[in-house]
PDB file of N, H, CA, C and O in Angstrom:
ATOM      1  N   MET A   1       0.088  22.977   6.968  1.00  0.00           N
ATOM      2  CA  MET A   1      -0.438  21.863   6.053  1.00  0.00           C
ATOM      3  C   MET A   1      -0.054  20.577   6.680  1.00  0.00           C
ATOM      4  O   MET A   1       1.107  20.324   7.002  1.00  0.00           O
ATOM      5  N   TYR A   2      -1.003  19.812   6.836  1.00  0.00           N
ATOM      6  H   TYR A   2      -1.946  20.017   6.574  1.00  0.00           H
ATOM      7  CA  TYR A   2      -0.975  18.468   7.611  1.00  0.00           C
ATOM      8  C   TYR A   2      -0.881  17.411   6.485  1.00  0.00           C
ATOM      9  O   TYR A   2      -1.834  17.207   5.734  1.00  0.00           O
ATOM     10  N   THR A   3       0.378  16.695   6.380  1.00  0.00           N
ATOM     11  H   THR A   3       1.152  16.860   6.990  1.00  0.00           H
ATOM     12  CA  THR A   3       0.523  15.766   5.246  1.00  0.00           C
ATOM     13  C   THR A   3       1.386  14.570   5.946  1.00  0.00           C
ATOM     14  O   THR A   3       1.986  14.619   7.020  1.00  0.00           O
ATOM     15  N   ASP A   4       1.287  13.573   5.106  1.00  0.00           N
ATOM     16  H   ASP A   4       0.800  13.533   4.234  1.00  0.00           H
ATOM     17  CA  ASP A   4       2.020  12.237   5.328  1.00  0.00           C
ATOM     18  C   ASP A   4       2.493  11.839   3.953  1.00  0.00           C
ATOM     19  O   ASP A   4       1.656  11.440   3.143  1.00  0.00           O
ATOM     20  N   TYR A   5       3.788  11.915   3.617  1.00  0.00           N
ATOM     21  H   TYR A   5       4.469  12.238   4.275  1.00  0.00           H
ATOM     22  CA  TYR A   5       4.237  11.560   2.295  1.00  0.00           C
ATOM     23  C   TYR A   5       4.936  10.200   2.323  1.00  0.00           C
ATOM     24  O   TYR A   5       5.814   9.969   1.491  1.00  0.00           O
ATOM     25  N   HIS A   6       4.607   9.327   3.198  1.00  0.00           N
ATOM     26  H   HIS A   6       3.894   9.514   3.874  1.00  0.00           H
ATOM     27  CA  HIS A   6       5.196   7.950   3.191  1.00  0.00           C
ATOM     28  C   HIS A   6       4.284   7.013   3.819  1.00  0.00           C
ATOM     29  O   HIS A   6       4.576   6.586   4.936  1.00  0.00           O
ATOM     30  N   VAL A   7       3.211   6.638   3.244  1.00  0.00           N
ATOM     31  H   VAL A   7       2.974   6.985   2.336  1.00  0.00           H
ATOM     32  CA  VAL A   7       2.258   5.675   3.622  1.00  0.00           C
ATOM     33  C   VAL A   7       2.350   4.400   2.909  1.00  0.00           C
ATOM     34  O   VAL A   7       2.346   4.409   1.678  1.00  0.00           O
ATOM     35  N   HIS A   8       2.426   3.399   3.508  1.00  0.00           N
ATOM     36  H   HIS A   8       2.429   3.391   4.508  1.00  0.00           H
ATOM     37  CA  HIS A   8       2.434   1.949   2.906  1.00  0.00           C
ATOM     38  C   HIS A   8       0.953   1.317   3.128  1.00  0.00           C
ATOM     39  O   HIS A   8       0.303   1.439   4.166  1.00  0.00           O
ATOM     40  N   THR A   9       0.564   0.661   2.032  1.00  0.00           N
ATOM     41  H   THR A   9       1.092   0.561   1.188  1.00  0.00           H
ATOM     42  CA  THR A   9      -0.791  -0.110   2.088  1.00  0.00           C
ATOM     43  C   THR A   9      -0.639  -1.562   2.164  1.00  0.00           C
ATOM     44  O   THR A   9       0.479  -2.014   2.415  1.00  0.00           O
ATOM     45  N   GLU A  10      -1.616  -2.336   1.980  1.00  0.00           N
ATOM     46  H   GLU A  10      -2.523  -1.969   1.776  1.00  0.00           H
ATOM     47  CA  GLU A  10      -1.549  -3.714   1.821  1.00  0.00           C
ATOM     48  C   GLU A  10      -0.985  -4.320   0.646  1.00  0.00           C
ATOM     49  O   GLU A  10      -0.720  -5.519   0.555  1.00  0.00           O
ATOM     50  N   PHE A  11      -0.780  -3.312  -0.401  1.00  0.00           N
ATOM     51  H   PHE A  11      -0.995  -2.338  -0.327  1.00  0.00           H
ATOM     52  CA  PHE A  11      -0.101  -3.777  -1.594  1.00  0.00           C
ATOM     53  C   PHE A  11       1.528  -3.626  -1.481  1.00  0.00           C
ATOM     54  O   PHE A  11       2.264  -3.847  -2.443  1.00  0.00           O
ATOM     55  N   SER A  12       1.943  -3.273  -0.351  1.00  0.00           N
ATOM     56  H   SER A  12       1.345  -3.093   0.431  1.00  0.00           H
ATOM     57  CA  SER A  12       3.331  -3.123  -0.131  1.00  0.00           C
ATOM     58  C   SER A  12       3.767  -4.351   0.794  1.00  0.00           C
ATOM     59  O   SER A  12       2.993  -4.691   1.689  1.00  0.00           O
ATOM     60  N   ASP A  13       4.860  -4.964   0.632  1.00  0.00           N
ATOM     61  H   ASP A  13       5.488  -4.688  -0.095  1.00  0.00           H
ATOM     62  CA  ASP A  13       5.159  -6.219   1.376  1.00  0.00           C
ATOM     63  C   ASP A  13       5.397  -6.011   2.804  1.00  0.00           C
ATOM     64  O   ASP A  13       5.452  -6.987   3.551  1.00  0.00           O
ATOM     65  N   ASP A  14       5.563  -4.659   3.305  1.00  0.00           N
ATOM     66  H   ASP A  14       5.518  -3.866   2.698  1.00  0.00           H
ATOM     67  CA  ASP A  14       5.885  -4.374   4.669  1.00  0.00           C
ATOM     68  C   ASP A  14       4.727  -3.797   5.359  1.00  0.00           C
ATOM     69  O   ASP A  14       4.944  -3.112   6.359  1.00  0.00           O
ATOM     70  N   SER A  15       3.461  -3.992   4.935  1.00  0.00           N
ATOM     71  H   SER A  15       3.285  -4.548   4.122  1.00  0.00           H
ATOM     72  CA  SER A  15       2.090  -3.472   5.489  1.00  0.00           C
ATOM     73  C   SER A  15       1.039  -4.265   5.335  1.00  0.00           C
ATOM     74  O   SER A  15       1.010  -5.105   4.435  1.00  0.00           O
ATOM     75  N   VAL A  16      -0.017  -4.083   6.254  1.00  0.00           N
ATOM     76  H   VAL A  16       0.007  -3.401   6.985  1.00  0.00           H
ATOM     77  CA  VAL A  16      -1.252  -4.767   6.084  1.00  0.00           C
ATOM     78  C   VAL A  16      -2.322  -3.813   6.095  1.00  0.00           C
ATOM     79  O   VAL A  16      -3.462  -4.270   6.185  1.00  0.00           O
ATOM     80  N   TYR A  17      -2.143  -2.397   6.011  1.00  0.00           N
ATOM     81  H   TYR A  17      -1.217  -2.026   5.939  1.00  0.00           H
ATOM     82  CA  TYR A  17      -3.037  -1.415   6.000  1.00  0.00           C
ATOM     83  C   TYR A  17      -3.843  -1.241   4.818  1.00  0.00           C
ATOM     84  O   TYR A  17      -3.350  -0.695   3.831  1.00  0.00           O
ATOM     85  N   PRO A  18      -4.996  -1.638   4.820  1.00  0.00           N
ATOM     86  CA  PRO A  18      -5.876  -1.548   3.643  1.00  0.00           C
ATOM     87  C   PRO A  18      -6.028  -0.024   2.987  1.00  0.00           C
ATOM     88  O   PRO A  18      -6.258   0.954   3.698  1.00  0.00           O
ATOM     89  N   LEU A  19      -5.880   0.051   1.625  1.00  0.00           N
ATOM     90  H   LEU A  19      -5.693  -0.744   1.047  1.00  0.00           H
ATOM     91  CA  LEU A  19      -5.857   1.167   1.018  1.00  0.00           C
ATOM     92  C   LEU A  19      -7.198   2.204   1.340  1.00  0.00           C
ATOM     93  O   LEU A  19      -7.106   3.423   1.480  1.00  0.00           O
ATOM     94  N   GLU A  20      -8.315   1.492   1.409  1.00  0.00           N
ATOM     95  H   GLU A  20      -8.390   0.502   1.295  1.00  0.00           H
ATOM     96  CA  GLU A  20      -9.587   2.137   1.796  1.00  0.00           C
ATOM     97  C   GLU A  20      -9.381   2.744   3.256  1.00  0.00           C
ATOM     98  O   GLU A  20      -9.814   3.862   3.536  1.00  0.00           O
ATOM     99  N   ASP A  21      -8.753   2.011   4.096  1.00  0.00           N
ATOM    100  H   ASP A  21      -8.402   1.103   3.869  1.00  0.00           H
ATOM    101  CA  ASP A  21      -8.722   2.536   5.467  1.00  0.00           C
ATOM    102  C   ASP A  21      -7.742   3.730   5.559  1.00  0.00           C
ATOM    103  O   ASP A  21      -7.891   4.657   6.356  1.00  0.00           O
ATOM    104  N   VAL A  22      -6.661   3.616   4.615  1.00  0.00           N
ATOM    105  H   VAL A  22      -6.540   2.863   3.968  1.00  0.00           H
ATOM    106  CA  VAL A  22      -5.731   4.784   4.583  1.00  0.00           C
ATOM    107  C   VAL A  22      -6.392   6.079   4.251  1.00  0.00           C
ATOM    108  O   VAL A  22      -6.179   7.094   4.914  1.00  0.00           O
ATOM    109  N   ILE A  23      -7.214   6.045   3.200  1.00  0.00           N
ATOM    110  H   ILE A  23      -7.388   5.220   2.661  1.00  0.00           H
ATOM    111  CA  ILE A  23      -7.947   7.060   2.829  1.00  0.00           C
ATOM    112  C   ILE A  23      -8.958   7.569   3.745  1.00  0.00           C
ATOM    113  O   ILE A  23      -9.013   8.784   3.933  1.00  0.00           O
ATOM    114  N   LYS A  24      -9.859   6.687   4.407  1.00  0.00           N
ATOM    115  H   LYS A  24      -9.814   5.700   4.254  1.00  0.00           H
ATOM    116  CA  LYS A  24     -10.805   7.055   5.383  1.00  0.00           C
ATOM    117  C   LYS A  24     -10.099   7.791   6.592  1.00  0.00           C
ATOM    118  O   LYS A  24     -10.542   8.833   7.075  1.00  0.00           O
ATOM    119  N   ASP A  25      -8.856   7.092   7.072  1.00  0.00           N
ATOM    120  H   ASP A  25      -8.497   6.245   6.680  1.00  0.00           H
ATOM    121  CA  ASP A  25      -8.150   7.703   8.113  1.00  0.00           C
ATOM    122  C   ASP A  25      -7.584   9.071   7.846  1.00  0.00           C
ATOM    123  O   ASP A  25      -7.638   9.907   8.748  1.00  0.00           O
ATOM    124  N   ALA A  26      -7.014   9.389   6.618  1.00  0.00           N
ATOM    125  H   ALA A  26      -6.970   8.711   5.885  1.00  0.00           H
ATOM    126  CA  ALA A  26      -6.657  10.628   6.220  1.00  0.00           C
ATOM    127  C   ALA A  26      -7.781  11.675   6.228  1.00  0.00           C
ATOM    128  O   ALA A  26      -7.583  12.795   6.699  1.00  0.00           O
ATOM    129  N   ILE A  27      -8.908  11.324   5.728  1.00  0.00           N
ATOM    130  H   ILE A  27      -9.068  10.414   5.346  1.00  0.00           H
ATOM    131  CA  ILE A  27     -10.105  12.134   5.800  1.00  0.00           C
ATOM    132  C   ILE A  27     -10.415  12.423   7.114  1.00  0.00           C
ATOM    133  O   ILE A  27     -10.558  13.598   7.454  1.00  0.00           O
ATOM    134  N   ARG A  28     -10.542  11.495   7.918  1.00  0.00           N
ATOM    135  H   ARG A  28     -10.425  10.541   7.643  1.00  0.00           H
ATOM    136  CA  ARG A  28     -10.905  11.561   9.426  1.00  0.00           C
ATOM    137  C   ARG A  28      -9.941  12.565  10.180  1.00  0.00           C
ATOM    138  O   ARG A  28     -10.366  13.353  11.024  1.00  0.00           O
ATOM    139  N   MET A  29      -8.722  12.483   9.841  1.00  0.00           N
ATOM    140  H   MET A  29      -8.377  11.843   9.155  1.00  0.00           H
ATOM    141  CA  MET A  29      -7.765  13.250  10.503  1.00  0.00           C
ATOM    142  C   MET A  29      -7.521  14.676   9.821  1.00  0.00           C
ATOM    143  O   MET A  29      -6.632  15.458  10.157  1.00  0.00           O
ATOM    144  N   ASN A  30      -8.421  14.872   8.850  1.00  0.00           N
ATOM    145  H   ASN A  30      -9.143  14.236   8.578  1.00  0.00           H
ATOM    146  CA  ASN A  30      -8.323  16.194   8.117  1.00  0.00           C
ATOM    147  C   ASN A  30      -6.883  16.463   7.554  1.00  0.00           C
ATOM    148  O   ASN A  30      -6.320  17.556   7.612  1.00  0.00           O
ATOM    149  N   MET A  31      -6.412  15.432   7.056  1.00  0.00           N
ATOM    150  H   MET A  31      -6.870  14.544   7.009  1.00  0.00           H
ATOM    151  CA  MET A  31      -4.980  15.672   6.281  1.00  0.00           C
ATOM    152  C   MET A  31      -5.263  16.343   5.028  1.00  0.00           C
ATOM    153  O   MET A  31      -6.278  16.158   4.356  1.00  0.00           O
ATOM    154  N   ASP A  32      -4.255  17.181   4.731  1.00  0.00           N
ATOM    155  H   ASP A  32      -3.431  17.332   5.277  1.00  0.00           H
ATOM    156  CA  ASP A  32      -4.321  17.982   3.391  1.00  0.00           C
ATOM    157  C   ASP A  32      -3.847  17.047   2.061  1.00  0.00           C
ATOM    158  O   ASP A  32      -4.392  17.027   0.957  1.00  0.00           O
ATOM    159  N   GLU A  33      -2.663  16.279   2.508  1.00  0.00           N
ATOM    160  H   GLU A  33      -2.221  16.295   3.405  1.00  0.00           H
ATOM    161  CA  GLU A  33      -2.228  15.504   1.448  1.00  0.00           C
ATOM    162  C   GLU A  33      -1.617  14.176   2.134  1.00  0.00           C
ATOM    163  O   GLU A  33      -1.200  14.084   3.289  1.00  0.00           O
ATOM    164  N   ILE A  34      -1.663  13.164   1.140  1.00  0.00           N
ATOM    165  H   ILE A  34      -2.001  13.239   0.202  1.00  0.00           H
ATOM    166  CA  ILE A  34      -1.086  11.857   1.571  1.00  0.00           C
ATOM    167  C   ILE A  34      -0.222  11.391   0.229  1.00  0.00           C
ATOM    168  O   ILE A  34      -0.471  11.853  -0.885  1.00  0.00           O
ATOM    169  N   CYS A  35       0.676  10.556   0.445  1.00  0.00           N
ATOM    170  H   CYS A  35       0.878  10.181   1.350  1.00  0.00           H
ATOM    171  CA  CYS A  35       1.424   9.939  -0.677  1.00  0.00           C
ATOM    172  C   CYS A  35       1.709   8.488  -0.414  1.00  0.00           C
ATOM    173  O   CYS A  35       2.515   8.144   0.451  1.00  0.00           O
ATOM    174  N   ILE A  36       1.099   7.708  -1.101  1.00  0.00           N
ATOM    175  H   ILE A  36       0.445   7.987  -1.804  1.00  0.00           H
ATOM    176  CA  ILE A  36       1.233   6.233  -0.936  1.00  0.00           C
ATOM    177  C   ILE A  36       2.391   5.639  -1.606  1.00  0.00           C
ATOM    178  O   ILE A  36       2.486   5.678  -2.832  1.00  0.00           O
ATOM    179  N   ILE A  37       3.353   5.044  -0.797  1.00  0.00           N
ATOM    180  H   ILE A  37       3.276   5.012   0.199  1.00  0.00           H
ATOM    181  CA  ILE A  37       4.418   4.370  -1.368  1.00  0.00           C
ATOM    182  C   ILE A  37       4.436   2.996  -1.067  1.00  0.00           C
ATOM    183  O   ILE A  37       4.020   2.564   0.008  1.00  0.00           O
ATOM    184  N   GLY A  38       4.916   2.256  -1.997  1.00  0.00           N
ATOM    185  H   GLY A  38       5.254   2.607  -2.871  1.00  0.00           H
ATOM    186  CA  GLY A  38       4.975   0.691  -1.949  1.00  0.00           C
ATOM    187  C   GLY A  38       6.302   0.164  -2.192  1.00  0.00           C
ATOM    188  O   GLY A  38       7.106   0.668  -2.977  1.00  0.00           O
ATOM    189  N   HIS A  39       6.497  -0.842  -1.507  1.00  0.00           N
ATOM    190  H   HIS A  39       5.844  -1.252  -0.869  1.00  0.00           H
ATOM    191  CA  HIS A  39       7.729  -1.698  -1.683  1.00  0.00           C
ATOM    192  C   HIS A  39       7.261  -3.055  -2.241  1.00  0.00           C
ATOM    193  O   HIS A  39       6.216  -3.582  -1.860  1.00  0.00           O
ATOM    194  N   MET A  40       8.003  -3.545  -3.073  1.00  0.00           N
ATOM    195  H   MET A  40       8.852  -3.117  -3.382  1.00  0.00           H
ATOM    196  CA  MET A  40       7.553  -4.852  -3.801  1.00  0.00           C
ATOM    197  C   MET A  40       8.616  -5.858  -3.862  1.00  0.00           C
ATOM    198  O   MET A  40       9.581  -5.692  -4.608  1.00  0.00           O
ATOM    199  N   ASP A  41       8.495  -6.864  -3.138  1.00  0.00           N
ATOM    200  H   ASP A  41       7.711  -6.998  -2.532  1.00  0.00           H
ATOM    201  CA  ASP A  41       9.455  -7.933  -3.135  1.00  0.00           C
ATOM    202  C   ASP A  41       8.764  -9.072  -3.817  1.00  0.00           C
ATOM    203  O   ASP A  41       7.869  -9.686  -3.235  1.00  0.00           O
ATOM    204  N   LEU A  42       9.212  -9.424  -5.229  1.00  0.00           N
ATOM    205  H   LEU A  42       9.938  -8.925  -5.701  1.00  0.00           H
ATOM    206  CA  LEU A  42       8.505 -10.290  -5.976  1.00  0.00           C
ATOM    207  C   LEU A  42       8.806 -11.699  -5.231  1.00  0.00           C
ATOM    208  O   LEU A  42       7.932 -12.549  -5.403  1.00  0.00           O
ATOM    209  N   ILE A  43       9.708 -12.002  -4.578  1.00  0.00           N
ATOM    210  H   ILE A  43      10.417 -11.311  -4.438  1.00  0.00           H
ATOM    211  CA  ILE A  43       9.906 -13.301  -3.898  1.00  0.00           C
ATOM    212  C   ILE A  43       8.673 -13.684  -2.844  1.00  0.00           C
ATOM    213  O   ILE A  43       8.262 -14.840  -2.747  1.00  0.00           O
ATOM    214  N   THR A  44       8.206 -12.735  -2.174  1.00  0.00           N
ATOM    215  H   THR A  44       8.540 -11.795  -2.252  1.00  0.00           H
ATOM    216  CA  THR A  44       7.165 -13.025  -1.095  1.00  0.00           C
ATOM    217  C   THR A  44       5.869 -12.836  -1.651  1.00  0.00           C
ATOM    218  O   THR A  44       4.923 -12.868  -0.865  1.00  0.00           O
ATOM    219  N   ARG A  45       5.643 -12.638  -2.904  1.00  0.00           N
ATOM    220  H   ARG A  45       6.412 -12.612  -3.542  1.00  0.00           H
ATOM    221  CA  ARG A  45       4.258 -12.390  -3.389  1.00  0.00           C
ATOM    222  C   ARG A  45       3.576 -13.523  -3.979  1.00  0.00           C
ATOM    223  O   ARG A  45       2.412 -13.436  -4.371  1.00  0.00           O
ATOM    224  N   TYR A  46       4.318 -14.670  -4.061  1.00  0.00           N
ATOM    225  H   TYR A  46       5.263 -14.741  -3.742  1.00  0.00           H
ATOM    226  CA  TYR A  46       3.587 -15.887  -4.634  1.00  0.00           C
ATOM    227  C   TYR A  46       2.612 -16.537  -3.723  1.00  0.00           C
ATOM    228  O   TYR A  46       2.902 -16.642  -2.531  1.00  0.00           O
ATOM    229  N   ASP A  47       1.524 -16.966  -4.159  1.00  0.00           N
ATOM    230  H   ASP A  47       1.288 -16.880  -5.127  1.00  0.00           H
ATOM    231  CA  ASP A  47       0.468 -17.693  -3.445  1.00  0.00           C
ATOM    232  C   ASP A  47       0.911 -19.128  -3.046  1.00  0.00           C
ATOM    233  O   ASP A  47       1.994 -19.613  -3.373  1.00  0.00           O
ATOM    234  N   GLU A  48      -0.046 -19.762  -2.300  1.00  0.00           N
ATOM    235  H   GLU A  48      -0.926 -19.368  -2.034  1.00  0.00           H
ATOM    236  CA  GLU A  48       0.453 -21.022  -1.775  1.00  0.00           C
ATOM    237  C   GLU A  48       0.573 -22.219  -2.930  1.00  0.00           C
ATOM    238  O   GLU A  48       0.931 -23.374  -2.701  1.00  0.00           O
ATOM    239  N   ASN A  49       0.250 -21.754  -4.025  1.00  0.00           N
ATOM    240  H   ASN A  49      -0.041 -20.815  -4.211  1.00  0.00           H
ATOM    241  CA  ASN A  49       0.436 -22.586  -5.280  1.00  0.00           C
ATOM    242  C   ASN A  49       1.751 -22.391  -6.078  1.00  0.00           C
ATOM    243  O   ASN A  49       2.079 -23.116  -7.017  1.00  0.00           O
ATOM    244  N   GLY A  50       2.483 -21.324  -5.605  1.00  0.00           N
ATOM    245  H   GLY A  50       2.216 -20.735  -4.842  1.00  0.00           H
ATOM    246  CA  GLY A  50       3.666 -20.714  -6.332  1.00  0.00           C
ATOM    247  C   GLY A  50       3.400 -19.912  -7.460  1.00  0.00           C
ATOM    248  O   GLY A  50       4.278 -19.689  -8.294  1.00  0.00           O
ATOM    249  N   VAL A  51       2.260 -19.462  -7.550  1.00  0.00           N
ATOM    250  H   VAL A  51       1.547 -19.643  -6.873  1.00  0.00           H
ATOM    251  CA  VAL A  51       1.730 -18.527  -8.675  1.00  0.00           C
ATOM    252  C   VAL A  51       1.882 -17.129  -8.274  1.00  0.00           C
ATOM    253  O   VAL A  51       1.577 -16.739  -7.147  1.00  0.00           O
ATOM    254  N   TYR A  52       2.391 -16.313  -9.262  1.00  0.00           N
ATOM    255  H   TYR A  52       2.639 -16.629 -10.177  1.00  0.00           H
ATOM    256  CA  TYR A  52       2.474 -14.871  -8.810  1.00  0.00           C
ATOM    257  C   TYR A  52       1.118 -14.281  -9.238  1.00  0.00           C
ATOM    258  O   TYR A  52       0.737 -14.430 -10.399  1.00  0.00           O
ATOM    259  N   PRO A  53       0.409 -13.641  -8.368  1.00  0.00           N
ATOM    260  CA  PRO A  53      -1.164 -13.372  -8.678  1.00  0.00           C
ATOM    261  C   PRO A  53      -1.058 -11.890  -9.254  1.00  0.00           C
ATOM    262  O   PRO A  53      -2.141 -11.305  -9.296  1.00  0.00           O
ATOM    263  N   PHE A  54      -0.003 -11.213  -9.683  1.00  0.00           N
ATOM    264  H   PHE A  54       0.876 -11.688  -9.649  1.00  0.00           H
ATOM    265  CA  PHE A  54      -0.099  -9.920 -10.259  1.00  0.00           C
ATOM    266  C   PHE A  54       0.475  -9.955 -11.733  1.00  0.00           C
ATOM    267  O   PHE A  54       1.300 -10.791 -12.100  1.00  0.00           O
ATOM    268  N   GLU A  55      -0.037  -8.978 -12.522  1.00  0.00           N
ATOM    269  H   GLU A  55      -0.707  -8.299 -12.223  1.00  0.00           H
ATOM    270  CA  GLU A  55       0.481  -8.801 -13.646  1.00  0.00           C
ATOM    271  C   GLU A  55       1.754  -7.726 -13.703  1.00  0.00           C
ATOM    272  O   GLU A  55       1.602  -6.581 -13.278  1.00  0.00           O
ATOM    273  N   ILE A  56       2.833  -8.113 -14.177  1.00  0.00           N
ATOM    274  H   ILE A  56       2.956  -9.043 -14.523  1.00  0.00           H
ATOM    275  CA  ILE A  56       3.928  -7.275 -14.169  1.00  0.00           C
ATOM    276  C   ILE A  56       3.946  -6.450 -15.480  1.00  0.00           C
ATOM    277  O   ILE A  56       3.967  -7.061 -16.549  1.00  0.00           O
ATOM    278  N   ILE A  57       3.938  -5.072 -15.458  1.00  0.00           N
ATOM    279  H   ILE A  57       3.921  -4.576 -14.590  1.00  0.00           H
ATOM    280  CA  ILE A  57       4.013  -4.335 -16.576  1.00  0.00           C
ATOM    281  C   ILE A  57       5.467  -3.507 -16.539  1.00  0.00           C
ATOM    282  O   ILE A  57       5.778  -2.757 -15.614  1.00  0.00           O
ATOM    283  N   CYS A  58       6.176  -3.736 -17.535  1.00  0.00           N
ATOM    284  H   CYS A  58       5.923  -4.345 -18.287  1.00  0.00           H
ATOM    285  CA  CYS A  58       7.464  -2.910 -17.457  1.00  0.00           C
ATOM    286  C   CYS A  58       7.538  -2.018 -18.699  1.00  0.00           C
ATOM    287  O   CYS A  58       8.494  -1.259 -18.858  1.00  0.00           O
TER     288      CYS A  58
END
């Protein structure tokens, strides 16, 4: 079984890998499974105007 259980995308603070590319690459490499993991540092996610561009649901 060919898997990767620790993939970060552009939605994680430590990656710029577009989600669509992750999926396309996994298909191209004939991967059986992938697991997308994200890290979220709220401090670094503000835009140039100091606005947090995501809705936080707790």
